[in-house]
C-alpha positions as CSV (number, residue, x, y, z in Angstrom):
1,M,-117.3,32.0,-61.4
2,T,-120.3,33.1,-58.6
3,Q,-121.3,30.5,-55.6
4,K,-123.8,29.2,-57.2
5,S,-122.3,27.9,-60.5
6,L,-119.0,26.5,-58.6
7,L,-121.3,24.3,-56.4
8,H,-123.1,23.6,-59.5
9,A,-119.6,22.4,-61.5
10,V,-118.7,20.2,-58.6
11,A,-121.6,18.7,-58.3
12,A,-121.9,17.5,-61.2
13,Q,-118.3,16.2,-61.3
14,I,-119.4,14.2,-58.2
15,A,-122.6,13.2,-59.9
16,N,-120.5,12.1,-62.5
17,G,-118.0,10.0,-60.3
18,Y,-121.1,8.2,-59.2
19,E,-122.2,6.9,-62.3
20,T,-118.3,5.9,-63.0
21,A,-117.6,4.2,-59.9
22,E,-117.1,0.6,-59.9
23,V,-119.8,-0.2,-57.0
24,P,-123.1,1.2,-57.0
25,M,-123.3,4.6,-55.0
26,Y,-126.3,6.2,-55.8
27,S,-129.8,5.0,-57.2
28,E,-133.3,5.5,-55.7
29,Q,-133.9,1.7,-55.8
30,L,-130.5,1.3,-54.2
31,R,-130.5,0.9,-50.0
32,M,-128.0,-0.5,-47.9
33,P,-127.7,-1.4,-43.7
34,D,-128.2,1.5,-41.5
35,R,-124.6,1.0,-39.7
36,K,-126.5,3.0,-36.7
37,V,-129.1,0.5,-36.4
38,I,-126.9,-2.3,-36.4
39,I,-124.9,-0.9,-33.5
40,K,-128.1,-0.2,-31.5
41,I,-128.9,-4.0,-32.1
42,I,-125.6,-4.6,-30.6
43,E,-126.3,-2.4,-27.6
44,N,-130.1,-3.7,-27.5
45,L,-128.5,-7.8,-27.5
46,Q,-125.8,-6.7,-24.7
47,K,-128.9,-5.6,-22.8
48,V,-130.4,-9.0,-23.2
49,F,-127.7,-11.0,-22.3
50,F,-126.5,-8.8,-19.2
51,P,-129.5,-6.6,-18.3
52,A,-128.1,-6.0,-14.7
53,Y,-124.9,-4.6,-16.1
54,F,-125.8,-2.5,-19.3
55,A,-129.9,-2.1,-18.8
56,G,-129.5,0.4,-16.0
57,G,-132.4,0.5,-14.0
58,T,-135.0,-0.8,-16.4
59,V,-134.7,-4.2,-15.0
60,S,-136.0,-3.2,-11.8
61,H,-139.4,-2.3,-12.8
62,V,-140.9,-5.7,-14.1
63,S,-139.8,-9.3,-14.3
64,A,-137.3,-10.8,-15.9
65,E,-139.5,-12.5,-19.0
66,T,-141.3,-9.4,-19.7
67,F,-137.9,-7.7,-20.0
68,A,-136.7,-10.3,-22.5
69,E,-139.9,-9.9,-24.5
70,F,-139.8,-6.5,-24.9
71,L,-136.0,-6.0,-25.7
72,L,-136.2,-9.0,-28.2
73,G,-139.3,-7.5,-30.0
74,E,-137.3,-4.2,-30.5
75,I,-134.6,-6.6,-31.7
76,Y,-136.5,-8.4,-34.2
77,T,-138.3,-5.1,-35.6
78,D,-134.8,-3.5,-36.2
79,L,-132.9,-6.8,-37.4
80,R,-135.9,-7.6,-40.1
81,E,-135.7,-4.0,-41.5
82,Q,-131.5,-4.2,-42.0
83,V,-131.6,-7.8,-43.2
84,H,-134.2,-6.9,-45.6
85,L,-132.0,-4.4,-46.7
86,A,-129.2,-6.7,-47.3
87,F,-130.8,-8.7,-49.1
88,S,-132.8,-6.6,-51.4
89,N,-129.8,-5.7,-53.3
90,T,-129.1,-9.6,-54.7
91,I,-132.3,-10.8,-54.5
92,A,-135.2,-9.1,-57.0
93,D,-138.4,-11.3,-56.4
94,E,-139.9,-9.3,-53.3
95,S,-142.0,-12.7,-52.0
96,E,-138.7,-14.6,-52.1
97,L,-136.8,-11.3,-50.1
98,R,-139.7,-11.3,-47.7
99,E,-139.8,-15.4,-47.2
100,R,-135.9,-15.4,-46.5
101,T,-135.9,-12.0,-44.4
102,N,-138.1,-14.0,-41.9
103,A,-136.6,-17.1,-41.9
104,V,-133.2,-15.6,-40.9
105,C,-134.6,-13.5,-38.4
106,D,-136.7,-16.5,-37.0
107,R,-133.6,-18.8,-37.1
108,F,-131.3,-16.1,-34.9
109,L,-134.1,-15.3,-32.4
110,C,-134.0,-18.8,-31.9
111,R,-130.3,-18.8,-31.2
112,L,-129.9,-16.1,-28.6
113,P,-130.7,-18.6,-25.5
114,Q,-127.8,-21.0,-27.3
115,I,-125.6,-17.8,-27.6
116,Q,-126.2,-17.0,-24.1
117,T,-125.2,-20.3,-22.4
118,I,-122.2,-20.2,-24.4
119,L,-121.5,-16.5,-23.6
120,M,-121.7,-17.6,-20.0
121,K,-119.0,-20.1,-20.7
122,D,-117.0,-17.4,-21.8
123,V,-117.2,-15.3,-19.2
124,T,-116.2,-18.1,-16.5
125,A,-112.8,-18.9,-19.1
126,N,-112.0,-15.1,-19.1
127,F,-112.1,-14.6,-15.2
128,D,-110.4,-18.0,-14.6
129,G,-107.6,-17.2,-17.0
130,D,-106.8,-13.9,-15.7
131,P,-105.4,-13.7,-12.0
132,A,-106.1,-9.9,-12.3
133,A,-109.6,-10.6,-12.5
134,G,-111.3,-9.5,-9.4
135,S,-114.8,-10.9,-9.9
136,K,-117.0,-12.3,-12.8
137,E,-118.4,-9.2,-12.8
138,E,-115.7,-6.9,-13.1
139,V,-114.9,-9.1,-16.6
140,I,-118.4,-8.6,-17.6
141,F,-118.7,-4.8,-17.3
142,S,-115.1,-4.5,-18.7
143,Y,-112.9,-6.9,-20.8
144,P,-112.5,-6.0,-23.9
145,G,-112.0,-9.9,-25.0
146,L,-115.2,-10.6,-23.9
147,Y,-117.2,-7.9,-25.5
148,A,-115.3,-8.7,-29.1
149,I,-116.2,-12.3,-28.3
150,F,-119.9,-11.0,-27.4
151,V,-120.1,-9.3,-30.9
152,Y,-118.6,-12.3,-33.1
153,R,-121.0,-15.0,-31.5
154,V,-124.0,-12.6,-32.6
155,A,-122.1,-11.7,-36.2
156,H,-121.3,-14.9,-36.3
157,E,-125.0,-16.6,-36.5
158,L,-126.0,-14.2,-39.3
159,Y,-122.7,-15.3,-41.1
160,E,-124.0,-18.7,-41.2
161,S,-127.0,-17.9,-42.7
162,G,-125.8,-15.7,-45.5
163,V,-126.7,-12.3,-44.6
164,P,-124.3,-9.8,-46.3
165,L,-122.8,-6.7,-45.1
166,I,-124.2,-6.9,-41.5
167,P,-121.5,-9.7,-40.1
168,R,-119.0,-7.1,-40.8
169,I,-120.6,-4.3,-40.4
170,M,-120.6,-5.9,-36.7
171,S,-117.5,-7.1,-36.2
172,E,-115.7,-3.9,-37.3
173,Y,-117.8,-2.1,-35.2
174,A,-116.1,-4.5,-31.9
175,H,-112.5,-4.2,-34.3
176,G,-112.7,-0.1,-33.6
177,A,-113.5,-0.5,-30.0
178,T,-111.3,-3.0,-28.8
179,G,-108.6,-3.4,-31.5
180,I,-109.5,-7.1,-31.7
181,D,-110.3,-8.4,-35.1
182,I,-112.1,-11.8,-35.1
183,N,-113.8,-12.6,-38.3
184,P,-117.9,-13.4,-38.1
185,G,-117.0,-16.3,-40.8
186,A,-114.5,-18.1,-37.7
187,Q,-115.4,-21.2,-35.7
188,I,-114.7,-20.9,-32.5
189,G,-115.7,-23.5,-29.8
190,E,-116.9,-23.2,-26.0
191,Y,-114.5,-21.0,-22.8
192,F,-112.8,-18.8,-25.1
193,F,-110.3,-16.6,-23.8
194,I,-108.7,-13.3,-24.9
195,D,-106.1,-11.7,-22.7
196,H,-105.2,-7.9,-23.0
197,G,-106.4,-8.3,-26.9
198,T,-104.9,-5.6,-28.8
199,G,-103.9,-6.5,-32.2
200,I,-105.7,-9.7,-32.1
201,V,-106.2,-11.1,-36.2
202,V,-108.5,-13.9,-36.3
203,G,-109.6,-15.0,-40.1
204,E,-112.3,-16.1,-41.5
205,T,-111.6,-19.6,-42.4
206,T,-109.7,-20.1,-38.8
207,V,-110.8,-22.9,-36.2
208,I,-110.3,-22.7,-33.1
209,G,-111.2,-25.7,-30.4
210,D,-112.7,-25.5,-27.1
211,H,-110.6,-23.4,-24.0
212,V,-108.4,-22.0,-25.9
213,K,-106.3,-18.9,-25.0
214,L,-105.0,-15.9,-27.2
215,Y,-103.0,-12.9,-25.8
216,Q,-102.2,-9.8,-28.1
217,G,-100.9,-9.5,-31.1
218,V,-101.8,-13.2,-32.1
219,T,-102.2,-13.5,-35.7
220,L,-104.5,-16.2,-37.1
221,G,-104.2,-15.7,-40.7
222,A,-103.6,-16.7,-43.9
223,L,-100.6,-16.8,-46.3
224,S,-100.1,-14.0,-48.7
225,P,-102.5,-15.2,-51.6
226,R,-101.1,-14.3,-55.2
227,H,-104.3,-14.4,-56.7
228,G,-106.4,-12.2,-54.3
229,H,-110.3,-13.8,-54.4
230,A,-109.3,-16.3,-56.9
231,V,-107.9,-18.7,-54.3
232,T,-110.6,-20.1,-52.5
233,G,-111.3,-22.7,-49.2
234,K,-109.2,-23.0,-46.1
235,R,-106.8,-20.4,-45.8
236,H,-106.4,-19.6,-41.8
237,P,-105.2,-22.3,-39.4
238,T,-107.0,-24.6,-37.3
239,V,-106.2,-24.5,-33.4
240,G,-107.0,-27.2,-31.4
241,D,-108.9,-28.0,-27.8
242,N,-106.8,-26.1,-25.0
243,A,-104.1,-24.7,-26.8
244,T,-102.3,-21.7,-25.4
245,I,-101.0,-18.5,-27.9
246,Y,-98.6,-15.9,-26.3
247,S,-98.2,-12.2,-27.5
248,G,-97.1,-11.6,-31.0
249,A,-97.4,-15.3,-31.8
250,S,-98.3,-15.0,-35.9
251,I,-99.6,-18.8,-37.4
252,L,-100.5,-19.0,-41.1
253,G,-101.7,-21.1,-43.7
254,G,-105.1,-23.0,-44.0
255,K,-103.1,-26.3,-43.9
256,T,-101.3,-25.2,-40.3
257,V,-102.6,-27.5,-37.2
258,I,-101.7,-26.2,-34.0
259,G,-102.4,-29.5,-31.7
260,A,-104.5,-30.2,-28.8
261,N,-102.9,-28.9,-25.5
262,S,-100.0,-26.9,-27.3
263,V,-98.4,-23.8,-26.1
264,I,-97.0,-21.5,-28.5
265,G,-94.5,-19.1,-27.4
266,G,-94.5,-15.5,-27.8
267,N,-93.0,-13.7,-31.0
268,S,-93.3,-17.0,-33.0
269,F,-93.7,-17.2,-36.5
270,I,-95.1,-21.0,-38.0
271,T,-96.5,-21.8,-41.1
272,E,-96.5,-25.7,-40.5
273,S,-98.4,-28.0,-38.2
274,I,-97.5,-28.1,-34.7
275,A,-98.1,-31.9,-32.7
276,P,-100.2,-32.4,-30.1
277,N,-99.0,-31.7,-26.5
278,T,-96.1,-29.4,-27.8
279,K,-94.3,-26.4,-26.7
280,A,-93.1,-24.4,-29.6
281,S,-91.0,-21.3,-29.1
282,T,-88.4,-19.1,-31.2
283,E,-84.9,-19.3,-29.5
284,T,-84.5,-16.2,-27.2
285,P,-82.2,-13.2,-28.4
286,R,-78.7,-13.3,-27.4
287,M,-77.8,-10.1,-25.2
288,I,-75.5,-8.1,-26.5
289,F,-73.5,-5.1,-23.9
290,R,-71.6,-2.5,-25.0
291,V,-69.3,-0.3,-22.6
292,A,-68.1,3.1,-24.0
293,K,-64.9,4.2,-23.1
294,P,-65.3,7.7,-21.0
295,Q,-63.3,10.8,-22.6
296,P,-61.8,13.5,-20.5
297,G,-64.7,15.8,-20.0
298,R,-67.4,13.6,-20.6
299,S,-69.4,11.4,-17.7
300,A,-70.4,8.0,-17.7
301,V,-74.2,7.6,-18.6
302,F,-76.4,4.5,-18.0
303,F,-79.0,3.8,-20.6
304,A,-80.4,0.6,-19.5
305,Y,-80.5,-2.4,-17.8
306,A,-80.2,-5.8,-19.3
307,V,-80.1,-9.5,-17.7
308,S,-76.5,-11.3,-18.8
309,R,-77.3,-14.8,-19.7
310,A,-74.2,-15.9,-17.8
311,H,-74.6,-14.0,-14.5
312,K,-78.9,-13.7,-14.3
313,M,-77.9,-10.3,-13.1
314,P,-78.8,-6.7,-14.1
315,M,-75.7,-5.0,-16.1
316,P,-76.2,-1.5,-17.1
317,M,-75.6,-0.3,-20.8
318,L,-73.1,2.7,-21.1
319,S,-72.3,5.7,-22.9
320,A,-70.5,8.6,-22.5
321,A,-71.8,12.0,-23.1
322,P,-71.3,15.7,-21.9
323,A,-72.3,16.1,-18.0
324,S,-74.0,19.7,-19.2
325,T,-76.4,17.8,-21.5
326,M,-78.0,15.0,-18.7
327,P,-80.5,15.6,-16.2
328,M,-79.1,15.0,-12.8
329,P,-81.4,12.6,-10.5
330,T,-82.7,14.0,-7.5
331,R,-81.3,12.9,-4.1
332,H,-84.0,10.8,-3.3
333,S,-84.6,9.3,-6.5
334,T,-85.7,5.7,-6.3
335,I,-83.7,5.1,-9.7
336,T,-80.7,6.4,-8.4
337,T,-81.1,4.3,-5.5
338,A,-81.7,1.6,-8.2
339,V,-78.9,2.5,-9.8
340,R,-76.5,2.5,-6.5
341,I,-77.7,-0.7,-5.3
342,C,-77.2,-2.4,-8.9
343,L,-73.6,-1.3,-8.9
344,R,-72.8,-2.5,-5.8
345,E,-73.9,-5.7,-5.1
346,A,-74.4,-6.9,-9.0
347,M,-71.2,-5.2,-11.0
348,A,-68.8,-6.0,-8.1
349,P,-68.9,-9.6,-8.8
350,M,-69.3,-9.2,-12.8
351,V,-66.0,-9.1,-14.9
352,R,-66.6,-6.4,-16.8
353,P,-67.2,-7.1,-20.7
354,S,-64.9,-6.1,-23.5
355,P,-65.9,-3.2,-25.9
356,I,-67.8,-4.1,-28.9
357,S,-67.6,-2.4,-32.0
358,A,-70.7,0.5,-32.7
359,D,-72.2,-1.3,-36.3
360,T,-72.4,-4.9,-33.9
361,A,-73.5,-3.2,-30.5
362,S,-77.2,-3.2,-29.7
363,T,-77.8,-0.3,-27.4
364,S,-80.8,1.0,-25.5
365,H,-82.0,4.4,-25.0
366,A,-83.6,4.8,-21.9
367,P,-83.9,8.1,-20.3
368,P,-80.1,8.4,-18.6
369,F,-79.0,8.6,-15.0
370,I,-75.7,9.4,-14.0
371,C,-73.5,8.0,-10.9
372,R,-73.0,10.8,-8.8
373,G,-70.3,11.7,-6.3
374,R,-68.5,7.9,-7.2
375,Q,-67.6,8.5,-10.8
376,R,-63.5,8.1,-10.5
377,S,-63.9,5.4,-8.4
378,W,-66.2,2.8,-10.6
379,L,-64.2,3.8,-13.4
380,R,-61.1,3.1,-11.6
381,R,-62.7,0.0,-10.3
382,G,-65.2,-1.2,-12.2
383,R,-68.0,-0.4,-9.9
384,C,-69.4,2.7,-8.2
């Protein structure tokens, strides 16, 4: 088979796949929004809302009004084209399509001053909520949480107007850039603060009040639906004003309400409502310490440190390993110093725990460090 015949055969199979696909794949009449143009709209809106930070030197050559008017004209033209494409697959009548497109774009343009006001409140919330923030300028320039909120505020307006495809393209672009997944259908109040942000998920029917703080890894999600798209109505939780939800918490279900002024501890799993002014958290896991009994020809090695609930002081976790296989710390290693200080000052007043069987013990596997020079005395007295 020649190369030309091979290409012809494969192309025929691909074309057949277009025809048999469950979604439209290829048609002269079918046109989809352009993702690159939608990203361009986001970038231009960022310049409109924060010109000194993202518009470069353009702002110094013209008045603020002239600058904003020029960019808004470009945004309106691009948006109108993309909204027209998004509606074209569901609205057949050309006059109705044109009228609907114009109405959506006009409404969006009129809402931009309100979005600008809300975003400045979000900037304040992100600065006030993070002691590590050096300035509001730093927040605007570099915080992924604020960027995800900005894109959400824009996408939400188009979602509220019933525009297909474009709001989700915007939110997923921000998701890919920041690791923060906020569905454009969520309803989020003012002064919204996201700290770190990676791994946050906010579902479509989530309702969030004012002055709410979310930390990394928080999920405001739905309980697993057995019937998929047959499930309608509110599927995601409601979070009241002034609530704080710490990292790793999962709050699921449309009937779940987190009351105002509540605090949800890290790694909590919640499927029931929490009353206002409540602090909810999971019980702290019990620490288990294991001490390995040294064998002849093998050295005592420290794998990690944990905190004893009884003594509230560092305790080394031990294991036995051939000395030849373990890296020896340098003489001036800060970790070696920390090991010796810990053993002299912390281990001395403690009672060594009894051995625990391997199948019930939980051990850590941090890089090993050998307590040099006093292994024999440590084995005899229980400390270096």
